[in-house]
N, C-alpha and C positions, 0 to 999 in steps of 0.2 A: 671613632666616627665611621671608619670603613666597615666595621662589623655591623653597625646600625644600618648602613646603606645596603649591605649584603642581605640582611634580614628583610628589609623593605622590598628589595628587588625580588627575592624568592617568594615573598608573600604576594606580590603583584603577579608574578608568573602563576602561582597557585590559584589566585582569584580569577585570572583571565582563563586559565584552563578549566576551572569550575564553571564559569559562565558559558564557555563554548560547549562543555559537556552537557549542560542542561539544554542548550539549543539543539543538540544532536540526540536527545533522548536518553542520555546516560546519567548515572548517579553523580551529581555535582560534588557531594562531600568526598566521595572516594577519589574523584579526579582532582580535587583540590590538593590532596596529599600526594597524588601522582605528580602533579605540577610542581609541588615543593621539592619532592625527592629527585625528580628527573629533569626538572626545568623545561627547556624548550623541547627536549626529546619527548617528554610526556605529552606536550601539546601536539607534536607531530604524530605521535602514536594515536592520539585521538582522531586525527583526520585519516589515518590509514585504516582504522576500523570502520565497518559500515555503520551508517547512521541508524539509530533505533527511533521508532516513533512511540509516543506515549500510548497507553492502553486505550484511552478514549478515542484517539485518532484512528487506531486500528479498527475499532468497532465501527467507526463511521465509514471507513473505506470498504468494509465488507458488505455494507448495505447496498441493495440494488435500487436504483431510482424508480419510483412508481409514479404514475399519473392516473387521473380518473379516466376510466374507459368509456366507451359508448355502448348503448343499448344493454345487451345481456352481460357484457364483460365488466366485472366490478373494477378490477385493477388490470391494466394492460401495461406490460413492460415497454418503456420507451427509451430512446437513445440510440446511439450507434453501437452496433454489436460486431464482435469479431468471433470467428469460430474456427475450429479445426475439423475438417471433414474426415470421413472414414479412412482416407489415405494420409491423414495427418498434415494436410496442406492448409495453411492459414488463409482464411477468406475474410474480407471485410475492408472497410466498415460497411455495415448493412443495417436495414431496419428489421423489425420483428416480422414484417410481411415477407421480406427476403428469406428470413430463417424458416418461415412456414413453407415456402416453396422448396427449399433444400430438404426440409423434413418430408414433404410429400414425395419428393423424388428419391428419397432414401439415401441422400448424400450425408445426412447427419441423423443421429439417433439419440436416445436418452443418455448414452455414455459419451457423447461428443463433448468436447470442452468448449465453453463460451466465455467471453469476457466483455464487459461493458465499463465505460468510465464510471468511477465510484466504487468499483469492486477491487478488492485487494489482489486476489489471485484468480487464475483461470479455475472454473468449476464445471463439473458435469451438469448437463441440462437437468438431469433428475434431481440435483441438489437445489435447484431454484424452482420452487413449486409453482409460482405464478407463471414463469416462462414455460415450464413443462406442460401445465394445463392449457396455456394459450396455443402451444404447438400441436397438441393432440387432437 
């Protein structure tokens, strides 16, 4: 009877580790066996490792939000932006108009880093074609 309870206990630990792994973007099948082999230590290891996001979510986070522009501009970047000026000082939040002012003053250029909500990582202005066109 105690052998049966032990097997059920380890299976429950494996199943819970598998579920938590899938929530954190990890392979649930591999983590099921990690949970069975290492028990609670396997579950703790899962939380020590950084969370991974599924590929679909990564693609969504690198998209820059667009909105319909006015008059001649087809797509104008909208939202609150942050940037690193030429002295690597972080500025923001600011609008695209504020970015245009910094561009005109020479405080940012095509190699300056910018970030807006919805983006995964900071990117050079030159890597975001609509923003680069808007600032020039």
